[in-house]
N, CA, C and O atoms as a Tinker XYZ file with bonds, in Angstrom:
   360  protein
     1  N    198.119000  110.036000   79.590000    73     2
     2  CA   199.018000  111.017000   80.171000    64     1     3
     3  C    200.139000  111.281000   79.171000    63     2     4     5
     4  O    200.769000  110.347000   78.673000    81     3
     5  N    200.380000  112.538000   78.884000    73     3     6
     6  CA   201.431000  112.891000   77.931000    64     5     7
     7  C    202.808000  112.679000   78.554000    63     6     8     9
     8  O    202.939000  112.478000   79.762000    81     7
     9  N    203.815000  112.727000   77.712000    73     7    10
    10  CA   205.181000  112.559000   78.198000    64     9    11
    11  C    205.550000  113.685000   79.165000    63    10    12    13
    12  O    206.223000  113.446000   80.167000    81    11
    13  N    205.112000  114.909000   78.868000    73    11    14
    14  CA   205.377000  116.031000   79.772000    64    13    15
    15  C    204.692000  115.828000   81.114000    63    14    16    17
    16  O    205.275000  116.114000   82.160000    81    15
    17  N    203.448000  115.333000   81.093000    73    15    18
    18  CA   202.727000  115.057000   82.334000    64    17    19
    19  C    203.433000  113.974000   83.139000    63    18    20    21
    20  O    203.519000  114.060000   84.364000    81    19
    21  N    203.934000  112.962000   82.453000    73    19    22
    22  CA   204.653000  111.877000   83.132000    64    21    23
    23  C    205.922000  112.395000   83.793000    63    22    24    25
    24  O    206.248000  112.013000   84.916000    81    23
    25  N    206.630000  113.262000   83.091000    73    23    26
    26  CA   207.854000  113.846000   83.664000    64    25    27
    27  C    207.531000  114.706000   84.876000    63    26    28    29
    28  O    208.219000  114.645000   85.895000    81    27
    29  N    206.475000  115.511000   84.757000    73    27    30
    30  CA   206.073000  116.364000   85.872000    64    29    31
    31  C    205.678000  115.518000   87.074000    63    30    32    33
    32  O    206.080000  115.813000   88.199000    81    31
    33  N    204.898000  114.476000   86.847000    73    31    34
    34  CA   204.478000  113.596000   87.940000    64    33    35
    35  C    205.685000  112.951000   88.614000    63    34    36    37
    36  O    205.748000  112.883000   89.842000    81    35
    37  N    206.628000  112.483000   87.830000    73    35    38
    38  CA   207.835000  111.869000   88.391000    64    37    39
    39  C    208.641000  112.885000   89.187000    63    38    40    41
    40  O    209.157000  112.571000   90.260000    81    39
    41  N    208.747000  114.091000   88.667000    73    39    42
    42  CA   209.474000  115.150000   89.364000    64    41    43
    43  C    208.805000  115.487000   90.694000    63    42    44    45
    44  O    209.476000  115.644000   91.714000    81    43
    45  N    207.496000  115.594000   90.674000    73    43    46
    46  CA   206.772000  115.914000   91.907000    64    45    47
    47  C    206.876000  114.782000   92.923000    63    46    48    49
    48  O    207.040000  115.031000   94.117000    81    47
    49  N    206.781000  113.539000   92.454000    73    47    50
    50  CA   206.947000  112.405000   93.380000    64    49    51
    51  C    208.321000  112.461000   94.036000    63    50    52    53
    52  O    208.451000  112.225000   95.237000    81    51
    53  N    209.337000  112.771000   93.255000    73    51    54
    54  CA   210.687000  112.877000   93.802000    64    53    55
    55  C    210.773000  114.018000   94.813000    63    54    56    57
    56  O    211.392000  113.866000   95.867000    81    55
    57  N    210.164000  115.145000   94.505000    73    55    58
    58  CA   210.206000  116.306000   95.397000    64    57    59
    59  C    209.412000  116.079000   96.678000    63    58    60    61
    60  O    209.643000  116.764000   97.675000    81    59
    61  N    208.483000  115.129000   96.666000    73    59    62
    62  CA   207.735000  114.788000   97.883000    64    61    63
    63  C    208.591000  113.996000   98.864000    63    62    64    65
    64  O    208.237000  113.872000  100.036000    81    63
    65  N    209.693000  113.470000   98.402000    73    63    66
    66  CA   210.607000  112.731000   99.288000    64    65    67
    67  C    211.361000  113.745000  100.122000    63    66    68    69
    68  O    212.110000  114.566000   99.593000    81    67
    69  N    211.161000  113.685000  101.418000    73    67    70
    70  CA   211.710000  114.687000  102.322000    64    69    71
    71  C    212.627000  114.023000  103.332000    63    70    72    73
    72  O    212.884000  112.821000  103.260000    81    71
    73  N    213.110000  114.806000  104.262000    73    71    74
    74  CA   213.948000  114.281000  105.334000    64    73    75
    75  C    213.149000  113.657000  106.457000    63    74    76    77
    76  O    213.716000  113.035000  107.355000    81    75
    77  N    211.842000  113.817000  106.415000    73    75    78
    78  CA   210.950000  113.256000  107.436000    64    77    79
    79  C    209.965000  112.307000  106.759000    63    78    80    81
    80  O    209.276000  112.688000  105.813000    81    79
    81  N    209.905000  111.106000  107.236000    73    79    82
    82  CA   208.990000  110.107000  106.659000    64    81    83
    83  C    207.542000  110.589000  106.710000    63    82    84    85
    84  O    206.768000  110.361000  105.780000    81    83
    85  N    207.187000  111.257000  107.803000    73    83    86
    86  CA   205.812000  111.739000  107.957000    64    85    87
    87  C    205.440000  112.720000  106.843000    63    86    88    89
    88  O    204.329000  112.680000  106.314000    81    87
    89  N    206.378000  113.593000  106.496000    73    87    90
    90  CA   206.127000  114.529000  105.398000    64    89    91
    91  C    206.021000  113.792000  104.072000    63    90    92    93
    92  O    205.173000  114.117000  103.241000    81    91
    93  N    206.880000  112.800000  103.875000    73    91    94
    94  CA   206.805000  111.991000  102.653000    64    93    95
    95  C    205.391000  111.442000  102.473000    63    94    96    97
    96  O    204.806000  111.531000  101.393000    81    95
    97  N    204.862000  110.878000  103.544000    73    95    98
    98  CA   203.548000  110.238000  103.484000    64    97    99
    99  C    202.457000  111.266000  103.203000    63    98   100   101
   100  O    201.610000  111.047000  102.337000    81    99
   101  N    202.468000  112.379000  103.923000    73    99   102
   102  CA   201.441000  113.409000  103.730000    64   101   103
   103  C    201.470000  113.986000  102.321000    63   102   104   105
   104  O    200.441000  114.061000  101.649000    81   103
   105  N    202.644000  114.387000  101.885000    73   103   106
   106  CA   202.762000  115.030000  100.578000    64   105   107
   107  C    202.475000  114.053000   99.442000    63   106   108   109
   108  O    201.782000  114.394000   98.484000    81   107
   109  N    203.002000  112.851000   99.550000    73   107   110
   110  CA   202.771000  111.839000   98.512000    64   109   111
   111  C    201.301000  111.450000   98.434000    63   110   112   113
   112  O    200.770000  111.194000   97.353000    81   111
   113  N    200.656000  111.409000   99.583000    73   111   114
   114  CA   199.233000  111.081000   99.615000    64   113   115
   115  C    198.417000  112.132000   98.871000    63   114   116   117
   116  O    197.547000  111.794000   98.068000    81   115
   117  N    198.697000  113.404000   99.136000    73   115   118
   118  CA   197.965000  114.467000   98.444000    64   117   119
   119  C    198.228000  114.392000   96.938000    63   118   120   121
   120  O    197.309000  114.521000   96.130000    81   119
   121  N    199.482000  114.183000   96.579000    73   119   122
   122  CA   199.837000  114.111000   95.161000    64   121   123
   123  C    199.070000  112.984000   94.466000    63   122   124   125
   124  O    198.519000  113.183000   93.383000    81   123
   125  N    199.034000  111.830000   95.073000    73   123   126
   126  CA   198.378000  110.675000   94.454000    64   125   127
   127  C    196.863000  110.832000   94.382000    63   126   128   129
   128  O    196.245000  110.482000   93.376000    81   127
   129  N    196.269000  111.357000   95.446000    73   127   130
   130  CA   194.808000  111.396000   95.531000    64   129   131
   131  C    194.186000  112.650000   94.936000    63   130   132   133
   132  O    193.113000  112.584000   94.336000    81   131
   133  N    194.836000  113.769000   95.092000    73   131   134
   134  CA   194.156000  115.027000   94.790000    64   133   135
   135  C    194.753000  115.814000   93.617000    63   134   136   137
   136  O    194.064000  116.633000   93.009000    81   135
   137  N    196.011000  115.573000   93.301000    73   135   138
   138  CA   196.659000  116.312000   92.206000    64   137   139
   139  C    195.885000  116.208000   90.890000    63   138   140   141
   140  O    195.634000  117.231000   90.253000    81   139
   141  N    195.502000  115.001000   90.466000    73   139   142
   142  CA   194.872000  114.890000   89.144000    64   141   143
   143  C    193.623000  115.762000   88.967000    63   142   144   145
   144  O    193.354000  116.230000   87.861000    81   143
   145  N    192.874000  115.980000   90.020000    73   143   146
   146  CA   191.633000  116.753000   89.925000    64   145   147
   147  C    191.782000  118.196000   90.386000    63   146   148   149
   148  O    190.824000  118.967000   90.331000    81   147
   149  N    192.968000  118.565000   90.839000    73   147   150
   150  CA   193.185000  119.928000   91.346000    64   149   151
   151  C    193.229000  120.927000   90.191000    63   150   152   153
   152  O    193.661000  120.607000   89.084000    81   151
   153  N    192.772000  122.134000   90.479000    73   151   154
   154  CA   192.844000  123.180000   89.458000    64   153   155
   155  C    194.302000  123.626000   89.293000    63   154   156   157
   156  O    195.114000  123.395000   90.188000    81   155
   157  N    194.643000  124.252000   88.179000    73   155   158
   158  CA   196.036000  124.643000   87.920000    64   157   159
   159  C    196.637000  125.531000   89.014000    63   158   160   161
   160  O    197.826000  125.420000   89.314000    81   159
   161  N    195.837000  126.399000   89.603000    73   159   162
   162  CA   196.353000  127.266000   90.670000    64   161   163
   163  C    196.756000  126.441000   91.891000    63   162   164   165
   164  O    197.804000  126.687000   92.488000    81   163
   165  N    195.937000  125.476000   92.257000    73   163   166
   166  CA   196.254000  124.624000   93.401000    64   165   167
   167  C    197.463000  123.742000   93.093000    63   166   168   169
   168  O    198.288000  123.492000   93.972000    81   167
   169  N    197.571000  123.274000   91.864000    73   167   170
   170  CA   198.745000  122.495000   91.476000    64   169   171
   171  C    200.014000  123.338000   91.607000    63   170   172   173
   172  O    201.038000  122.845000   92.081000    81   171
   173  N    199.953000  124.595000   91.194000    73   171   174
   174  CA   201.112000  125.480000   91.332000    64   173   175
   175  C    201.420000  125.734000   92.802000    63   174   176   177
   176  O    202.584000  125.776000   93.199000    81   175
   177  N    200.382000  125.901000   93.604000    73   175   178
   178  CA   200.584000  126.094000   95.045000    64   177   179
   179  C    201.285000  124.886000   95.654000    63   178   180   181
   180  O    202.146000  125.040000   96.521000    81   179
   181  N    200.918000  123.675000   95.204000    73   179   182
   182  CA   201.568000  122.473000   95.714000    64   181   183
   183  C    203.044000  122.464000   95.330000    63   182   184   185
   184  O    203.901000  122.143000   96.154000    81   183
   185  N    203.337000  122.811000   94.097000    73   183   186
   186  CA   204.734000  122.887000   93.658000    64   185   187
   187  C    205.493000  123.918000   94.490000    63   186   188   189
   188  O    206.640000  123.685000   94.870000    81   187
   189  N    204.861000  125.050000   94.773000    73   187   190
   190  CA   205.489000  126.078000   95.614000    64   189   191
   191  C    205.687000  125.571000   97.038000    63   190   192   193
   192  O    206.695000  125.875000   97.675000    81   191
   193  N    204.730000  124.801000   97.534000    73   191   194
   194  CA   204.842000  124.243000   98.881000    64   193   195
   195  C    206.071000  123.347000   98.983000    63   194   196   197
   196  O    206.761000  123.339000  100.003000    81   195
   197  N    206.336000  122.599000   97.928000    73   195   198
   198  CA   207.481000  121.687000   97.933000    64   197   199
   199  C    208.821000  122.424000   97.953000    63   198   200   201
   200  O    209.857000  121.810000   98.209000    81   199
   201  N    208.811000  123.716000   97.690000    73   199   202
   202  CA   210.037000  124.519000   97.757000    64   201   203
   203  C    210.403000  124.902000   99.190000    63   202   204   205
   204  O    211.492000  125.424000   99.430000    81   203
   205  N    209.514000  124.653000  100.133000    73   203   206
   206  CA   209.724000  125.088000  101.512000    64   205   207
   207  C    210.574000  124.083000  102.287000    63   206   208   209
   208  O    210.704000  122.921000  101.900000    81   207
   209  N    211.143000  124.555000  103.380000    73   207   210
   210  CA   211.969000  123.709000  104.249000    64   209   211
   211  C    211.093000  122.736000  105.044000    63   210   212   213
   212  O    209.950000  123.046000  105.380000    81   211
   213  N    211.639000  121.569000  105.334000    73   211   214
   214  CA   210.886000  120.534000  106.039000    64   213   215
   215  C    210.331000  121.001000  107.377000    63   214   216   217
   216  O    209.163000  120.761000  107.683000    81   215
   217  N    211.155000  121.665000  108.173000    73   215   218
   218  CA   210.678000  122.067000  109.501000    64   217   219
   219  C    209.529000  123.064000  109.403000    63   218   220   221
   220  O    208.605000  123.032000  110.216000    81   219
   221  N    209.583000  123.944000  108.413000    73   219   222
   222  CA   208.500000  124.909000  108.217000    64   221   223
   223  C    207.229000  124.195000  107.764000    63   222   224   225
   224  O    206.141000  124.471000  108.271000    81   223
   225  N    207.369000  123.283000  106.816000    73   223   226
   226  CA   206.217000  122.507000  106.351000    64   225   227
   227  C    205.557000  121.755000  107.499000    63   226   228   229
   228  O    204.334000  121.765000  107.638000    81   227
   229  N    206.364000  121.112000  108.306000    73   227   230
   230  CA   205.847000  120.319000  109.417000    64   229   231
   231  C    205.059000  121.196000  110.389000    63   230   232   233
   232  O    203.974000  120.818000  110.832000    81   231
   233  N    205.601000  122.353000  110.716000    73   231   234
   234  CA   204.894000  123.273000  111.618000    64   233   235
   235  C    203.566000  123.725000  111.020000    63   234   236   237
   236  O    202.565000  123.799000  111.732000    81   235
   237  N    203.545000  124.022000  109.744000    73   235   238
   238  CA   202.294000  124.437000  109.091000    64   237   239
   239  C    201.280000  123.304000  109.088000    63   238   240   241
   240  O    200.110000  123.507000  109.412000    81   239
   241  N    201.729000  122.116000  108.722000    73   239   242
   242  CA   200.808000  120.989000  108.598000    64   241   243
   243  C    200.269000  120.523000  109.941000    63   242   244   245
   244  O    199.166000  119.984000  110.017000    81   243
   245  N    201.035000  120.728000  110.992000    73   243   246
   246  CA   200.548000  120.397000  112.333000    64   245   247
   247  C    199.765000  121.537000  112.962000    63   246   248   249
   248  O    199.185000  121.374000  114.036000    81   247
   249  N    199.743000  122.685000  112.308000    73   247   250
   250  CA   199.019000  123.835000  112.836000    64   249   251
   251  C    199.763000  124.581000  113.923000    63   250   252   253
   252  O    199.166000  125.378000  114.647000    81   251
   253  N    201.049000  124.340000  114.049000    73   251   254
   254  CA   201.853000  125.043000  115.059000    64   253   255
   255  C    202.045000  126.506000  114.697000    63   254   256   257
   256  O    202.039000  127.382000  115.563000    81   255
   257  N    202.214000  126.757000  113.411000    73   255   258
   258  CA   202.343000  128.124000  112.907000    64   257   259
   259  C    201.472000  128.248000  111.664000    63   258   260   261
   260  O    201.143000  127.255000  111.016000    81   259
   261  N    201.110000  129.468000  111.348000    73   259   262
   262  CA   200.266000  129.712000  110.174000    64   261   263
   263  C    201.141000  129.871000  108.932000    63   262   264   265
   264  O    202.177000  130.536000  108.974000    81   263
   265  N    200.722000  129.264000  107.841000    73   263   266
   266  CA   201.467000  129.447000  106.591000    64   265   267
   267  C    201.186000  130.832000  106.025000    63   266   268   269
   268  O    200.222000  131.480000  106.432000    81   267
   269  N    202.010000  131.293000  105.097000    73   267   270
   270  CA   201.679000  132.543000  104.416000    64   269   271
   271  C    200.335000  132.383000  103.693000    63   270   272   273
   272  O    199.955000  131.278000  103.304000    81   271
   273  N    199.648000  133.469000  103.526000    73   271   274
   274  CA   198.321000  133.431000  102.892000    64   273   275
   275  C    198.363000  132.742000  101.531000    63   274   276   277
   276  O    197.417000  132.053000  101.151000    81   275
   277  N    199.451000  132.927000  100.804000    73   275   278
   278  CA   199.560000  132.343000   99.462000    64   277   279
   279  C    199.583000  130.813000   99.480000    63   278   280   281
   280  O    199.291000  130.178000   98.467000    81   279
   281  N    199.927000  130.219000  100.622000    73   279   282
   282  CA   199.991000  128.761000  100.725000    64   281   283
   283  C    198.910000  128.186000  101.638000    63   282   284   285
   284  O    198.852000  126.975000  101.848000    81   283
   285  N    198.069000  129.041000  102.171000    73   283   286
   286  CA   197.052000  128.590000  103.120000    64   285   287
   287  C    196.118000  127.530000  102.564000    63   286   288   289
   288  O    195.812000  126.549000  103.242000    81   287
   289  N    195.670000  127.721000  101.342000    73   287   290
   290  CA   194.726000  126.768000  100.742000    64   289   291
   291  C    195.361000  125.392000  100.563000    63   290   292   293
   292  O    194.743000  124.380000  100.893000    81   291
   293  N    196.580000  125.345000  100.048000    73   291   294
   294  CA   197.208000  124.048000   99.809000    64   293   295
   295  C    197.579000  123.371000  101.124000    63   294   296   297
   296  O    197.491000  122.148000  101.229000    81   295
   297  N    197.988000  124.136000  102.119000    73   295   298
   298  CA   198.278000  123.537000  103.429000    64   297   299
   299  C    197.014000  122.884000  103.978000    63   298   300   301
   300  O    197.069000  121.768000  104.495000    81   299
   301  N    195.886000  123.562000  103.871000    73   299   302
   302  CA   194.613000  122.987000  104.327000    64   301   303
   303  C    194.264000  121.722000  103.552000    63   302   304   305
   304  O    193.775000  120.750000  104.127000    81   303
   305  N    194.514000  121.738000  102.261000    73   303   306
   306  CA   194.238000  120.564000  101.426000    64   305   307
   307  C    195.108000  119.366000  101.836000    63   306   308   309
   308  O    194.620000  118.240000  101.926000    81   307
   309  N    196.390000  119.620000  102.081000    73   307   310
   310  CA   197.290000  118.530000  102.478000    64   309   311
   311  C    196.901000  118.021000  103.863000    63   310   312   313
   312  O    196.939000  116.816000  104.115000    81   311
   313  N    196.528000  118.929000  104.758000    73   311   314
   314  CA   196.060000  118.506000  106.081000    64   313   315
   315  C    194.838000  117.601000  105.946000    63   314   316   317
   316  O    194.748000  116.571000  106.614000    81   315
   317  N    193.905000  117.983000  105.089000    73   315   318
   318  CA   192.696000  117.179000  104.884000    64   317   319
   319  C    193.039000  115.806000  104.309000    63   318   320   321
   320  O    192.453000  114.801000  104.711000    81   319
   321  N    193.968000  115.762000  103.387000    73   319   322
   322  CA   194.395000  114.476000  102.828000    64   321   323
   323  C    195.033000  113.621000  103.908000    63   322   324   325
   324  O    194.885000  112.399000  103.904000    81   323
   325  N    195.739000  114.252000  104.829000    73   323   326
   326  CA   196.357000  113.536000  105.939000    64   325   327
   327  C    195.338000  112.933000  106.883000    63   326   328   329
   328  O    195.582000  111.885000  107.480000    81   327
   329  N    194.200000  113.589000  107.021000    73   327   330
   330  CA   193.130000  113.050000  107.866000    64   329   331
   331  C    192.665000  111.694000  107.348000    63   330   332   333
   332  O    192.279000  110.824000  108.128000    81   331
   333  N    192.702000  111.519000  106.042000    73   331   334
   334  CA   192.297000  110.244000  105.444000    64   333   335
   335  C    193.239000  109.106000  105.831000    63   334   336   337
   336  O    192.878000  107.936000  105.706000    81   335
   337  N    194.436000  109.438000  106.298000    73   335   338
   338  CA   195.431000  108.427000  106.647000    64   337   339
   339  C    195.290000  107.932000  108.078000    63   338   340   341
   340  O    195.886000  106.919000  108.444000    81   339
   341  N    194.514000  108.631000  108.885000    73   339   342
   342  CA   194.358000  108.239000  110.290000    64   341   343
   343  C    193.610000  106.915000  110.380000    63   342   344   345
   344  O    192.638000  106.697000  109.657000    81   343
   345  N    194.061000  106.030000  111.267000    73   343   346
   346  CA   193.393000  104.731000  111.408000    64   345   347
   347  C    191.913000  104.853000  111.773000    63   346   348   349
   348  O    191.101000  104.035000  111.341000    81   347
   349  N    191.558000  105.861000  112.558000    73   347   350
   350  CA   190.169000  106.003000  112.997000    64   349   351
   351  C    189.276000  106.657000  111.954000    63   350   352   353
   352  O    188.070000  106.771000  112.172000    81   351
   353  N    189.835000  107.093000  110.818000    73   351   354
   354  CA   189.030000  107.749000  109.786000    64   353   355
   355  C    188.570000  106.771000  108.704000    63   354   356   357
   356  O    187.844000  107.154000  107.787000    81   355
   357  N    188.982000  105.538000  108.809000    73   355   358
   358  CA   188.640000  104.539000  107.776000    64   357   359
   359  C    187.363000  103.826000  108.080000    63   358   360
   360  O    186.941000  102.961000  107.313000    81   359
């Protein structure tokens, strides 16, 4: 991993820290498991997702409201990563 990649990873880990523990877990899980293999467009979508407010993110990830089309794919990806965290999915 290059120095730039290390800085980016550290920055993203920091940005995954939210005001809600549940969001921290979901976002950090996706970053750890799926970021390395994600295509550049999906990586950018994840960075854009981190720019959103916590309450909006939570509603999207729980399916209470629909995300904008530009973030739909990454929201689905984070939701799928969250499914891996459920006790009954192991």
